[in-house]
C-alpha positions as CSV (number, residue, x, y, z in Angstrom):
1,M,46.5,-96.1,-27.0
2,I,49.6,-96.8,-29.2
3,K,49.4,-99.7,-31.7
4,F,52.5,-101.3,-32.9
5,E,52.7,-103.4,-36.1
6,K,56.0,-104.9,-37.2
7,I,56.6,-104.8,-40.9
8,L,59.5,-106.0,-43.1
9,I,60.9,-103.5,-45.6
10,M,63.8,-104.5,-47.9
11,N,65.4,-107.0,-45.4
12,S,65.3,-104.6,-42.5
13,N,62.9,-104.4,-39.6
14,A,60.6,-101.4,-39.4
15,Y,57.7,-100.7,-37.1
16,K,54.4,-99.1,-38.1
17,I,52.9,-97.1,-35.2
18,S,49.4,-95.7,-35.0
19,L,49.5,-92.4,-33.2
20,N,47.0,-89.6,-32.8
21,Y,47.7,-85.9,-33.3
22,N,48.5,-85.2,-29.6
23,Q,50.8,-88.1,-29.3
24,V,52.8,-87.0,-32.4
25,L,52.8,-83.4,-31.0
26,E,54.3,-84.7,-27.7
27,L,57.0,-86.6,-29.6
28,V,57.9,-83.5,-31.7
29,R,58.2,-81.4,-28.6
30,Q,60.8,-83.8,-27.4
31,L,63.0,-83.3,-30.5
32,P,66.1,-81.1,-30.4
33,K,65.6,-77.7,-32.1
34,K,67.7,-78.8,-35.1
35,D,65.4,-81.8,-35.8
36,K,62.3,-79.6,-35.3
37,A,63.6,-77.3,-37.9
38,R,64.2,-80.2,-40.3
39,L,60.8,-81.5,-39.7
40,S,59.2,-78.1,-40.2
41,K,61.0,-77.8,-43.6
42,E,59.7,-81.3,-44.7
43,L,56.2,-80.4,-43.7
44,A,56.4,-77.1,-45.6
45,K,57.6,-79.1,-48.7
46,D,54.6,-81.4,-48.4
47,A,52.3,-78.4,-48.2
48,I,53.9,-76.7,-51.2
49,D,53.7,-80.0,-53.2
50,T,50.0,-80.4,-52.3
51,R,49.2,-76.8,-53.3
52,L,51.1,-77.0,-56.5
53,T,49.4,-80.3,-57.5
54,R,46.0,-78.6,-56.8
55,L,47.0,-75.6,-58.9
56,L,48.2,-77.7,-61.8
57,N,45.0,-79.8,-61.6
58,S,42.9,-76.7,-61.8
59,F,44.5,-75.9,-65.1
60,S,44.1,-79.4,-66.4
61,S,41.7,-79.6,-69.4
62,E,40.7,-82.5,-71.6
63,E,39.8,-80.0,-74.3
64,L,43.4,-78.9,-74.7
65,S,45.6,-81.6,-76.2
66,E,49.3,-81.3,-76.9
67,E,48.5,-81.5,-80.6
68,I,46.2,-78.4,-80.4
69,I,48.8,-76.5,-78.4
70,N,51.6,-77.4,-80.9
71,Q,49.3,-76.4,-83.8
72,E,48.6,-73.0,-82.2
73,V,52.4,-72.5,-81.5
74,E,53.2,-73.2,-85.2
75,E,50.5,-70.8,-86.4
76,V,51.9,-68.0,-84.1
77,R,55.4,-68.7,-85.3
78,A,54.3,-68.5,-88.9
79,E,52.6,-65.1,-88.2
80,I,55.8,-63.8,-86.6
81,Y,57.9,-65.0,-89.4
82,A,55.6,-63.5,-92.0
83,K,55.7,-60.1,-90.2
84,K,59.5,-60.2,-90.0
85,K,59.7,-61.0,-93.7
86,E,57.4,-58.0,-94.6
87,N,59.8,-55.6,-92.8
């Protein structure tokens, strides 16, 4: 069963439709090849964004602040500068 809900978005009419997977699949199969390719690219972008977000979140750490990172960078730069100065 398809549910329709009329919503107003920025002074233009839009409709929100509740569809199940099979209904969406049937609609996609009716699209021209060019539109299917565009849809495929958009879905791939969503998947990449989701994986990237998960990856970035896995590296997230409350123990590592920007201040600590900057301090470490400055220490390494000082070491490099000291070694260059010795030579």
